[in-house]
SEMI-246624 format. One line per field, with one value per residue (C-alpha): residue in one letter; x, y, z; chain. Coordinates in steps of 0.001 Angstrom, whole numbers, plus 500000, padded with zeros to 6 digits. Example, Ala and Ser with C-alpha at 12.3 -4.5 7.8 and 13.67 -1.06 7.14 Angstrom:
# SEMI-246624
code a | s;
east 512300 | 513670;
north 495500 | 498940;
up 507800 | 507140;
unit A | A;
//
This chain:
# SEMI-246624
code m | e | l | r | n | k | v | a | v | v | t | g | a | a | s | g | i | g | l | a | l | a | t | r | l | r | d | e | g | a | a | v | v | a | s | d | l | n | e | e | r | g | a | a | e | a | a | r | l | g | v | r | f | v | a | a | d | v | g | q | d | a | g | v | q | g | l | i | d | n | v | l | g | q | e | g | r | i | d | l | f | c | s | n | a | g | l | a | v | g | h | g | l | e | p | l | d | r | l | w | d | l | s | f | r | v | n | v | m | s | h | v | w | a | a | r | h | v | l | p | h | m | l | e | r | g | e | g | a | l | l | q | t | v | s | a | a | g | l | l | t | e | v | h | s | a | p | y | a | v | t | k | h | e | a | m | a | f | a | e | w | l | a | i | t | y | g | d | r | g | i | q | v | s | a | l | c | p | e | w | v | q | t | p | l | i | e | h | a | p | h | l | q | a | t | a | i | s | a | g | d | v | a | q | a | a | v | d | g | l | r | r | g | d | f | l | i | t | t | h | p | m | t | l | k | a | f | k | s | r | a | t | t | h | d | r | w | l | g | r | v | r | q | l | s | q | q | t | r | e | q | l | g | g | r | e | a | f | p | d | k | s | r | q | g | d;
east 196525 | 193864 | 191757 | 188562 | 185543 | 187727 | 186636 | 189408 | 189639 | 191913 | 192734 | 193973 | 191905 | 190923 | 194092 | 197524 | 198496 | 195325 | 193065 | 195154 | 194992 | 191221 | 190935 | 193231 | 191627 | 188191 | 189452 | 190752 | 187203 | 187529 | 184714 | 186462 | 185651 | 187513 | 188261 | 189844 | 189905 | 188788 | 185138 | 184086 | 186839 | 186926 | 183194 | 183331 | 186178 | 184492 | 181255 | 183188 | 184732 | 181444 | 182756 | 181568 | 183134 | 183564 | 185070 | 187655 | 190511 | 193137 | 195241 | 192893 | 192335 | 188582 | 188658 | 190368 | 188147 | 185027 | 186073 | 186730 | 183506 | 181575 | 182965 | 182489 | 178941 | 178033 | 180329 | 180616 | 184354 | 187676 | 190058 | 192591 | 193279 | 195426 | 196810 | 197899 | 197229 | 200454 | 201749 | 204845 | 205655 | 208588 | 212250 | 214708 | 214242 | 211987 | 208548 | 206341 | 205900 | 202281 | 203461 | 205896 | 203024 | 200670 | 203298 | 203685 | 199945 | 199258 | 202446 | 202869 | 199964 | 197370 | 199049 | 199068 | 195412 | 194387 | 196176 | 194787 | 191189 | 191198 | 193507 | 191105 | 188588 | 191200 | 192705 | 189268 | 188780 | 192346 | 193204 | 193647 | 196159 | 197619 | 199167 | 201021 | 202300 | 205681 | 207710 | 211311 | 212111 | 211496 | 214394 | 216649 | 215825 | 214142 | 216381 | 213484 | 211586 | 212956 | 209492 | 208792 | 212155 | 211793 | 208172 | 208592 | 211431 | 209077 | 206362 | 208761 | 209769 | 206123 | 205340 | 208259 | 207066 | 203582 | 204980 | 207131 | 204372 | 201411 | 202918 | 202394 | 198793 | 197315 | 198063 | 199878 | 201760 | 203191 | 205199 | 204775 | 207966 | 207808 | 210314 | 209072 | 205511 | 203402 | 201152 | 200129 | 202975 | 205537 | 203464 | 205829 | 209003 | 209282 | 212801 | 211317 | 208467 | 210935 | 211833 | 208589 | 206468 | 202683 | 200466 | 198965 | 202367 | 202645 | 199176 | 200064 | 203252 | 201174 | 198673 | 201449 | 203221 | 200044 | 199379 | 202899 | 202655 | 205664 | 206472 | 208641 | 207148 | 209390 | 208823 | 212246 | 215238 | 217690 | 215837 | 217227 | 220683 | 220744 | 219405 | 222235 | 224756 | 223315 | 223733 | 227242 | 228965 | 227003 | 229523 | 229949 | 226193 | 225743 | 228265 | 226400 | 223077 | 224697 | 225715 | 222212 | 220741 | 222968 | 222017 | 218310 | 218609 | 220249 | 217539 | 214803 | 216425 | 215551 | 212002 | 210846 | 209783 | 207017 | 205315 | 204008 | 200464 | 198752 | 197633 | 196409 | 196901 | 200267;
north 100594 | 100645 | 097494 | 098419 | 098226 | 097079 | 094164 | 091557 | 088311 | 085522 | 082443 | 079213 | 080128 | 076652 | 076212 | 077552 | 081110 | 081711 | 080798 | 082919 | 085859 | 085563 | 085481 | 088450 | 090566 | 089848 | 090903 | 094134 | 094923 | 093928 | 092247 | 088992 | 086632 | 083357 | 080994 | 077577 | 074538 | 072421 | 073442 | 071352 | 072475 | 076022 | 076508 | 075089 | 077393 | 080408 | 079639 | 079384 | 082799 | 084313 | 085278 | 084461 | 081556 | 081034 | 077797 | 078326 | 076520 | 079252 | 076915 | 077837 | 081269 | 080667 | 079846 | 083118 | 085167 | 083489 | 084282 | 087941 | 088296 | 086726 | 089184 | 092213 | 091089 | 090651 | 092946 | 095532 | 096122 | 094518 | 096622 | 093904 | 090687 | 088211 | 085760 | 083206 | 079708 | 077786 | 074360 | 072351 | 069030 | 066727 | 067247 | 067253 | 066641 | 063628 | 065268 | 064548 | 067278 | 067665 | 068577 | 071157 | 072555 | 072545 | 074306 | 076980 | 077527 | 077742 | 079492 | 081910 | 082129 | 082460 | 085794 | 086792 | 085904 | 087696 | 090873 | 090618 | 090429 | 092650 | 095478 | 097059 | 097440 | 098836 | 101187 | 102559 | 103383 | 104674 | 102457 | 098866 | 096441 | 093100 | 090877 | 087939 | 085094 | 084484 | 082783 | 083427 | 080857 | 083650 | 085596 | 082656 | 079145 | 075904 | 072847 | 070410 | 071106 | 072300 | 073244 | 075302 | 077126 | 077958 | 079098 | 081192 | 083100 | 083720 | 084892 | 087403 | 088715 | 089225 | 090999 | 093354 | 094027 | 094864 | 097243 | 099013 | 099232 | 100199 | 101659 | 105212 | 104534 | 103940 | 100201 | 098880 | 095626 | 093531 | 090307 | 088199 | 086167 | 083967 | 081240 | 078008 | 078193 | 075623 | 074761 | 071566 | 072174 | 070923 | 068271 | 065551 | 067387 | 067438 | 068917 | 071994 | 072255 | 072658 | 076220 | 077183 | 080096 | 080058 | 081051 | 083656 | 085302 | 085481 | 087002 | 089648 | 090497 | 090777 | 093143 | 095270 | 095411 | 096327 | 099121 | 100506 | 100092 | 097754 | 095884 | 093242 | 091616 | 089122 | 087188 | 085887 | 088086 | 085981 | 086270 | 089630 | 088801 | 085653 | 087588 | 090097 | 087253 | 085649 | 088898 | 089807 | 086436 | 084143 | 081281 | 081207 | 081318 | 078403 | 076402 | 077009 | 076055 | 072945 | 071886 | 072599 | 070503 | 067561 | 067840 | 067883 | 064861 | 062968 | 064060 | 062976 | 059569 | 059347 | 060655 | 063712 | 066800 | 067458 | 064273 | 064406 | 065531 | 068787 | 071219 | 074789 | 076908 | 078089;
up 635633 | 638314 | 638250 | 640064 | 637740 | 634840 | 632646 | 632760 | 630791 | 632054 | 629982 | 631524 | 634577 | 635755 | 637798 | 638627 | 637825 | 635819 | 638711 | 641065 | 638642 | 638337 | 642129 | 642701 | 639978 | 641424 | 644839 | 643272 | 642116 | 638461 | 636547 | 635662 | 632809 | 633321 | 630460 | 630041 | 627799 | 630766 | 630842 | 633832 | 636184 | 634823 | 635268 | 638799 | 639844 | 638241 | 640069 | 643329 | 642656 | 641526 | 638077 | 634577 | 632672 | 628931 | 627655 | 624912 | 623200 | 622838 | 620728 | 617869 | 616352 | 616328 | 620040 | 620939 | 618641 | 619993 | 623573 | 622790 | 620796 | 623666 | 626219 | 623986 | 623325 | 627004 | 629014 | 626233 | 626568 | 627546 | 629620 | 630420 | 628530 | 630465 | 627924 | 630494 | 629145 | 628663 | 627754 | 628676 | 627031 | 626434 | 627141 | 624244 | 620548 | 620956 | 621360 | 618383 | 615783 | 616852 | 620362 | 619003 | 616946 | 619931 | 622069 | 619395 | 619067 | 622813 | 623994 | 621087 | 618683 | 621447 | 622291 | 618625 | 618121 | 621330 | 620241 | 616717 | 617904 | 621004 | 619929 | 617414 | 620252 | 622649 | 620065 | 619235 | 622907 | 623224 | 626179 | 627267 | 628716 | 627675 | 630342 | 628817 | 630973 | 629363 | 632140 | 633156 | 630460 | 627979 | 629511 | 630373 | 629172 | 630258 | 630541 | 630945 | 627729 | 624399 | 623038 | 626170 | 626034 | 622344 | 622433 | 625571 | 623891 | 620982 | 623368 | 624926 | 621508 | 620587 | 623866 | 623268 | 619720 | 621003 | 623624 | 621042 | 618438 | 620624 | 623795 | 622583 | 621577 | 625024 | 625198 | 628262 | 627639 | 630464 | 630318 | 633439 | 633940 | 637048 | 637772 | 639355 | 640653 | 642467 | 639518 | 637683 | 635219 | 637761 | 639502 | 638245 | 639297 | 643104 | 642991 | 641298 | 643783 | 646649 | 645630 | 643887 | 645060 | 645204 | 642308 | 644624 | 644997 | 641206 | 640916 | 643494 | 641569 | 638389 | 639980 | 641471 | 638110 | 636259 | 638720 | 638180 | 634411 | 634252 | 631061 | 632730 | 635829 | 637617 | 640824 | 641885 | 642824 | 640808 | 637484 | 636410 | 637785 | 635666 | 632685 | 633036 | 633291 | 630193 | 628269 | 629431 | 630024 | 627748 | 627548 | 631321 | 631785 | 629368 | 631385 | 634637 | 633074 | 631578 | 635083 | 636363 | 633568 | 634492 | 638149 | 637393 | 635084 | 637927 | 640355 | 637953 | 637507 | 633833 | 634223 | 632318 | 634223 | 631693 | 630382 | 626815 | 627507 | 626721 | 629366 | 629143 | 632217 | 633536;
unit A | A | A | A | A | A | A | A | A | A | A | A | A | A | A | A | A | A | A | A | A | A | A | A | A | A | A | A | A | A | A | A | A | A | A | A | A | A | A | A | A | A | A | A | A | A | A | A | A | A | A | A | A | A | A | A | A | A | A | A | A | A | A | A | A | A | A | A | A | A | A | A | A | A | A | A | A | A | A | A | A | A | A | A | A | A | A | A | A | A | A | A | A | A | A | A | A | A | A | A | A | A | A | A | A | A | A | A | A | A | A | A | A | A | A | A | A | A | A | A | A | A | A | A | A | A | A | A | A | A | A | A | A | A | A | A | A | A | A | A | A | A | A | A | A | A | A | A | A | A | A | A | A | A | A | A | A | A | A | A | A | A | A | A | A | A | A | A | A | A | A | A | A | A | A | A | A | A | A | A | A | A | A | A | A | A | A | A | A | A | A | A | A | A | A | A | A | A | A | A | A | A | A | A | A | A | A | A | A | A | A | A | A | A | A | A | A | A | A | A | A | A | A | A | A | A | A | A | A | A | A | A | A | A | A | A | A | A | A | A | A | A | A | A | A | A | A | A | A | A | A | A | A | A | A | A | A | A | A | A | A | A | A | A | A | A;
//
């Protein structure tokens, strides 16, 4: 997919990967519409970039539909919808049910609602692209947050279903699966920041993958190797991840990597 003169929507664009995506897409010549739950910060960053901003809560169907309707009403079309907003909370089984529900709505249902409302428009035109920020956790796991691990697997399954169902109808689907990235999601986990790449690097990988038409877009060389190990030597892989989990618990000293607070924007 070539991006020049395309209309691109990016959710979770106030910070992190979303902000980097909005920046990179703008630099590629796309007409970017940035969106975020954080209206003050999102609007300020959009103004700095010189792109339009629409506040939206993608954890609600009405929020996603309102965003898409707004863009179709003003820009007239959507060529690329980047469903990027994400949420990480808790650690094990202790997060409150409302946080599990919020994780499901932001990390999974926001993708479903986006596809539900934008695909009719794209299918009518016979073309369009969906970029979904899934995370490498959707291929592997996430030892720091059970809700994140579970919902990112669901997000990957939905992205695959979309690619299978609509790939022959002019719809390009891409699953962006970075490992650790320097974003607000890991601000309380310095041991993760040590090996994290920049959000700009992730955005560049996304643009390169979109241009090639890739479904799976990864950012770290070990991701696919670990994915292959998970598939072929599952018990051994579980043992290695169990050791990693123990090491990270010791490094955190009892603190949680992801405190129980909501945040949209991977």
